[in-house]
N, C-alpha and C positions, 0 to 999 in steps of 0.2 A: 441369470445364465443365461449363455446362450445356446441356441436349441441344436446348432450342430456339436457340441459337446456331447450332448444331452443322446445325441443320434449315432456318435464314434462310437459312446458309453456302451451302446444297446447292441453295436455290431459287435463290440466286442466279446460283449453275452451271447453270442450267439441267435441273438433273439429278431422277431419282425419289428416289434414295436413296445413301448409301455404308455399304458390306458391308467388315467390318472380317472378319480371316482372322489368326488364330495357330497357331503349330504349334512347340514345343519353341522358344518365346520368339524366335523368327525377327525378327520386327517388333518392332524398340524404338518406333517411331513411334505404332503402335497404343495402346500402353500410355499413353505422354506425353500423346497428345491425348485420351484416355477419360479418361488419369488415373484411372488406376488398378493394384491391384498381385492379383495374381491370387489368388485364393482355393485355390488346390491345385495339385498337379504339374502343368505342363502337355507331359505329354507324346500328348495328343491333340488333335486338330484342337478348335479353337472357330470362331463364326461370331457375330456381334455386327454385327445392322443395323439403321441406320437411316434408316426412309425420310424423304419432305422434309416429310410431314403425318404425323400419326400415332404411336401406340406405337411403340418399340425393341421389337425381337424378339432374342432368344438361342435359339443350337442348341450344345448342350454332350454329351460324352460320359457315358457313363453312369455311368465310373467315377471323373469330373473332374466331378461335377456343381456345383460347386460354383464355375466358376472365374472364372465373370460375378457372382459374387451381387450385388458394389461395385456394378453399372452396373442401373440401369434396366428394365423390361422386362418381357412374357411372354417362358417358357421352355420351350422344346421338346428333348427328350433323344434320341439313336440311341446306338446298340450297334454293329450292322450297316453293311456301308459302303453299301448297297442302301439303307437304310433314310435313312443320313446324306444320299443324294442326293434321298428323296424331301421331308424335311422343310428343305431346304434350298432346295428347290422353294418351300413351302410359306412359309419364312421369306420372300422377295424377292418373294412371289405380287403382282401389281398394278404391278412398276416394269418399266420397259423399259431407260431409261439410270444406269447407274450407275458410282459411283466406288469402286476400289479403290485398295490402293497399289501400281498401276501404271505406265509408261512406256511409250508405243509407241516401238520400237526401241531402249530403254534412253534415251533423251534424256536424261533426268533419271534418272540411276543411284542417286541418295541417296534415290529414292523407289520403287524396283523392288525390294521387298521380297516378291511375291508370285509363287509358284512357275509355269514354263511350263502344270505340269502342272492345280495350281487354274484359271487361267483357262478353262483347255480345259471343265475340267468345268459353269463356271460360265456359260461363253458357249453351253453345251450345255443350258442349259436357256431358251436364248431371250434371254436380257442381252447389249444393247450395254457392254461396260466403258470407261469411260474416267478418265483418270489424276486421281489423287487431288492432283496435286502443286499446284495453288493454296489448294483449301483445307488440306493439310497445310502451306503458310508461311504462310497465314492463322492457324494455332491454332499454330502451333510457332516462326515467327520472328521476329511482333513482339514487342518491346520494352515494358516496362512505364514510366510516369515513373522509377520507384526506376532501374531497368536500366539507361535513359540516364545517369540520372546517375553509378551506378556504371562506368560507359565514358566518360564525359569525367573523372570522376577518377583511373580508371587512366592514362590517356590526359595527363596531367598530369603524375602521377610517374614516368612512363616516357618523355617529353618531359625530362624534368627527367634522368632516369638515360641517355637517348642522348647529352646534349651531355655529363655530365659521362662519358662512354667516347670521346668521340675528342678532350677534355682530356687523359684517363688516358693516348691515347698519343703524345701531342703531349709530355708529361712524363716519362714514360719515354726517348722517345729525345731531349731535350734532355739528359737526364740522363744520358746513356751508355749506359743499362740495354738489355738484350733482353727483348723485349718482342713476344709470339705470338698467334694469333688466340683458339688458347687460354686465354689468361691475360686478356684480354679479354670473353671469355664467361664463367670465373669473374667479372671483377669486376663483369658485368652480374646475374649470380646472386644474389651476394653482395648487390648493392643492393637486386633484389627483394624477399630475404628482409627485410631490415632498414624496406626501405618496403611492408611487408605487401602483395605483388604476388604472384601464385601463374600458373607454368609447368608444362605438363605434360611440355616438350621444346624443345630450342633453349637457347637464341636462336642465329642465324646470323652469323659475325665473316668476312666472306671476302675475300683478298688478290688483287687481280690477273686470272687466271685461274679462281683458286677462287669468284668473283664471277659466272661465268659459269654456275655449275651453281646453278639456283634451291633446290635443297633440301641444298646443301651444308653438313655439321654438323661443324665441326671436331673431335676428339678431341684427349688427352691424347698422345696418340704418334704422331698422324699431322694435323698441323697447319705452319702456313706462319709464319714472322717476318716480323714488320709493320715494314719500313726506310720510309727516307729514297728519295724518288720512287714508294714503293707508292698505288695505289689499293686504297682500303675499302670495304666493302659493309658495313654492319649490319643485318641482319632483328632486328628485336623486335616481340616481342606477349607479351601476359599480362593478367589480369585483378587485380580484388580479390580479395583469399583470402577470400571469404564467400560462402553460399550463395546462385543466382541470379544473380551479378553476370555483365555481358558483356565480352567482350573485345577489347583494344586493337591493332590493328596495324600497323606501317607500317616502313617502308625506306627509308633515308637512306645515302646517300654520302660519303668524304672524300679528300682527295689529301693525302701528307704532303710535300710542298712549298711554296715559295712562291708558283709559280703553277703552274695547270691546263695540263697539256698540252695542244694544239687538237684532237686526236683525241678526247682523253676529252672536253674542254669541246662537241663537236660532238655527240656520242653524247646527251649529258646533254639537251644543250636537245633534241635530238628527242623525248627519253624524256619532260621535261616537258611538252614542247608537248600531245603524245598525252594526258597525264595532265588536264591542263586542258581538254581536248577533250570528254574523257570524263565530267570534272567540269559541264562548262558546257552538256554533252547533258543530264543527270538536273536541273541545276537549271531551264534552261529547258521539259523535259517539265511537270513542276512548277507553276512557274510561270503556266505554261499551261495547268494542270487536263489534260493530256493523256495519254491511255495511257501508260505507256512499261513496255518488253520488256529485259528482260537482254540478248540478243542486240544488241540497237540499240546502245548504250552501248559492249559490245566493239566493233561498226563504225568507233563517231567518233572511238575510237582508233588501231583496229590501221590503218584505211584511211591515217590522217596517214604512220605510221610505213612502212607500203609503200612509197605516194608518195614516204617520202625515201631508198627504197633498201635500207631494211633489214627489211623483211617477213618475209624467212626467219632472221632472229636473235631472233623474238618469237615463241617456240613454244609458249606457255599462254595462258590464259584472262586476258583484263583484270582480273577480279575476282571474290571470294568471296564469300557471305553471311557475315554474323558475329552471333555469338548468345550462349549460356553454352557453347558450345561455338567453338572456333578458326573449324572452316568448319561453318556453320550449314547448316540447313533451308531458306532464304528462297531467293530468283532469284539466280542467280550473271553474271554481267558475261561471257559466254560466248558467240563465235560460231565457234570454232575447236574445245574439245575437244568442246563438245556444242552445239545450237542452240536456248538455252535459251528460252522463246518463256515465261515465267512473266513475270508481271506484276510489276514494282516497288511494291509498296505500301507505303500508308502506315504507319510507326512500324519501320520493318527499316532494317538499317545493313548495309553490304556495301562491299570495299576497292576501290578504284582501284591497279592495279601495273603498269603497264606495264613492259617490260623489253628490252634487245637488250643480247642474249650471244655476244659478240665469242671468238674464240679466245684472245686477250690480255688481256681482262679485261670483265666488264659491269656495266650500266649498269641501273637497277631505281628505280622514286620510286612510292613507299606510301601513301597517304592513306587514311581511312577517311570513309565519308560517313552519313548518319543522312538519312532522310525520315520528311516527317509529311504532314498535310493540305493544308499551306499552303507550305512551304519545302522544299529541300534543302540541307546544309550539310555542307560540310567540317570531322568535328569535331579537330583538333586542328592544330599547327602543320606548314603547308606549305614543303618546301624550293624553296629557288629558286636557289641557289647553291651547288656541294660544297663543303664544309667544308673550309677549308685547317686543315691542322693540323702 
């Protein structure tokens, strides 16, 4: 990462600098943004200050004086804690408002890496600390063109496997053979392996009331049989099994029968309309070149579910950032679990996945979206009707 790019982003945020800090590798974001591997153990505190303008400055302990050697900038060393405090003041001299991996009231826990004591210490130097949340997503959450293509290709493969999975359930039932959630999970995993899709856990195959647990995960010894008259939810995610690829993450639902019961159809219609309102909110803001924040997208979908009388049954955020990890470090579509005020910025992706979870069944419809400078789009197939199995 070029220091000049970081400094431009710092100035765009109206800040005087960005202070990175770590001890015992507690902050993986620091290493990923700065793109370096420590030159020694990290058993002592180090600081790296990038001012809005000028040369970066390093502060390291004398017995780990090569930790930041890969990074540009002048170096100072300390041994005693009092000396560390003195040198830290010198490191940040001239700055008034700086960014750190901090989030007020832990509103964005993904960037809340700096401990409270260190924040007290830095504030004691007369500095105002701002969150680095927007800076982090600028350097962490944006996809490259190659990553977008990897996401789209993963989507094509996973969408195909998803269709095959529902067909597999139907074929087993027509043949009079027993089929369980676990069986379909294993079928998906086998197809993933054949098609070069990586997944570190899951997927989720859930029947009836099990589908009301958004993080349900069937096991061989704890799973339900899928029978005629059952409602089925399949939550699938994965990425190409290659470096720096980006995840694709979807949820579809089906019903084992000739027609969908009215109550299930009603809930499905509310969920998919909420999904589409979230999609339209993003598309409209990008088309109008209007600043959009994560909580606004959540509001657009959640307000409809509340108006339809199902608000208490939608108890998770609308969507999450997607990157090389299934839950990325960009803006989440969230005004429930957190009030996510991060901007939705170009070249980032995220899920839109409203759900209504009743005691007897749960419905979720999940798509992925990608935004660039000119447009926003859903990156895969969109479920319009419940799959009849």
